[in-house]
C-alpha positions as CSV (number, residue, x, y, z in Angstrom):
1,M,0.0,0.0,0.0
2,S,2.8,2.3,0.7
3,S,3.9,2.2,-3.0
4,K,0.3,3.0,-4.0
5,S,0.2,5.9,-1.6
6,Q,3.5,7.2,-2.8
7,K,2.3,7.1,-6.4
8,H,-0.9,8.8,-5.4
9,K,1.2,11.5,-3.6
10,S,3.5,12.0,-6.6
11,K,0.5,12.3,-8.9
12,Q,-1.0,14.8,-6.5
13,N,2.2,16.8,-6.4
14,K,2.4,16.9,-10.2
15,L,-1.2,18.1,-10.4
16,E,-0.5,20.8,-7.8
17,A,2.7,21.9,-9.7
18,V,0.7,22.0,-13.0
19,S,-2.1,24.0,-11.4
20,A,0.4,26.4,-9.7
21,S,2.1,26.9,-13.0
22,S,-1.2,27.5,-14.8
23,E,-2.2,30.0,-12.1
24,S,1.1,31.8,-12.5
25,G,0.5,31.7,-16.2
26,I,-2.9,33.2,-15.7
27,A,-1.4,35.9,-13.5
28,K,1.2,36.6,-16.2
29,N,-1.5,36.8,-18.8
30,E,-3.4,39.3,-16.6
31,D,-0.2,41.3,-16.3
32,N,0.3,41.2,-20.1
33,I,-3.3,42.3,-20.6
34,E,-2.8,45.2,-18.2
35,S,0.4,46.2,-19.8
36,K,-1.2,46.0,-23.3
37,S,-4.0,48.2,-22.2
38,A,-1.5,50.7,-20.8
39,D,0.3,50.5,-24.1
40,K,-2.9,51.2,-25.9
41,K,-3.5,54.3,-23.8
42,I,0.1,55.5,-24.6
43,L,-0.5,54.8,-28.3
44,T,-3.8,56.7,-28.2
45,K,-2.0,59.6,-26.6
46,K,0.7,59.4,-29.3
47,A,-2.0,59.3,-31.9
48,G,-3.5,62.4,-30.5
49,T,-0.2,64.1,-30.8
50,K,0.2,62.8,-34.3
51,K,-2.8,64.8,-35.4
52,T,-1.0,68.0,-34.4
53,T,2.1,66.7,-36.3
54,N,-0.1,66.1,-39.3
55,D,-1.4,69.6,-39.1
56,M,2.1,70.9,-38.8
57,S,3.2,68.8,-41.8
58,L,0.2,70.1,-43.8
59,K,1.4,73.7,-43.1
60,K,4.9,72.6,-44.1
61,I,3.6,71.1,-47.4
62,I,1.8,74.3,-48.2
63,Q,4.9,76.4,-47.5
64,Q,7.0,74.1,-49.7
65,T,4.5,74.2,-52.5
66,G,4.5,78.0,-52.4
67,S,8.3,78.1,-52.4
68,F,8.4,75.7,-55.4
69,L,6.0,77.8,-57.4
70,R,7.9,81.0,-56.7
71,E,11.2,79.3,-57.8
72,A,9.6,77.9,-60.9
73,K,8.3,81.3,-61.8
74,S,11.8,82.8,-61.4
75,E,13.3,80.1,-63.5
76,L,10.8,80.5,-66.3
77,Q,11.6,84.2,-66.4
78,K,15.3,83.3,-67.1
79,V,14.3,81.2,-70.2
80,K,15.2,82.7,-73.6
81,W,11.9,82.3,-75.4
82,P,12.2,82.0,-79.2
83,T,10.9,84.9,-81.4
84,K,8.1,84.4,-83.8
85,K,10.4,84.1,-86.8
86,E,12.6,81.4,-85.0
87,L,9.5,79.5,-84.0
88,I,8.1,79.4,-87.5
89,S,11.4,78.3,-89.1
90,S,11.9,75.5,-86.5
91,T,8.3,74.3,-87.1
92,I,8.9,74.2,-90.8
93,V,12.2,72.2,-90.3
94,V,10.4,69.6,-88.1
95,V,7.5,69.2,-90.5
96,V,9.8,68.8,-93.6
97,L,12.0,66.2,-91.9
98,S,9.0,64.3,-90.7
99,L,7.6,64.1,-94.2
100,I,11.0,62.9,-95.6
101,V,11.4,60.2,-92.9
102,G,7.7,59.1,-93.5
103,A,8.2,58.9,-97.2
104,Y,11.4,56.9,-96.8
105,L,9.8,54.4,-94.4
106,G,6.7,54.1,-96.6
107,L,8.9,53.2,-99.7
108,L,11.0,50.8,-97.7
109,D,7.8,49.1,-96.4
110,L,6.4,48.9,-100.0
111,V,9.6,47.3,-101.3
112,L,9.7,44.7,-98.4
113,V,6.0,43.8,-98.9
114,K,6.7,43.1,-102.6
115,I,9.7,40.9,-101.8
116,V,7.7,38.9,-99.2
117,T,4.8,38.4,-101.7
118,L,7.2,37.2,-104.3
119,V,8.9,34.7,-101.9
120,V,5.7,33.4,-100.2
121,G,3.6,33.3,-103.3
């Protein structure tokens, strides 16, 4: 009987150890929950401060946009704009060169199509 009672006591000790560890685990979980809720409060406070930082960044964006537009205007004033005569002559050059390149490519295409029809059939 003594061996049975020793086995019973060892089982009981193991059960007590398991229940104690689970109770400590529950206590740790409760501590974690409390710390997480405290973290959430801190995050909420930080989020509240972020709104003011977003407002500050919005002002900064508006200031930077205004600065960019002023600088762009000053750069555009430095540009040497072509005269009417220069503009017309450049336009004529572009149109004539486009017509020449288009005619060359059209003729080349026509020749290649003829060659392919002769070969294929």
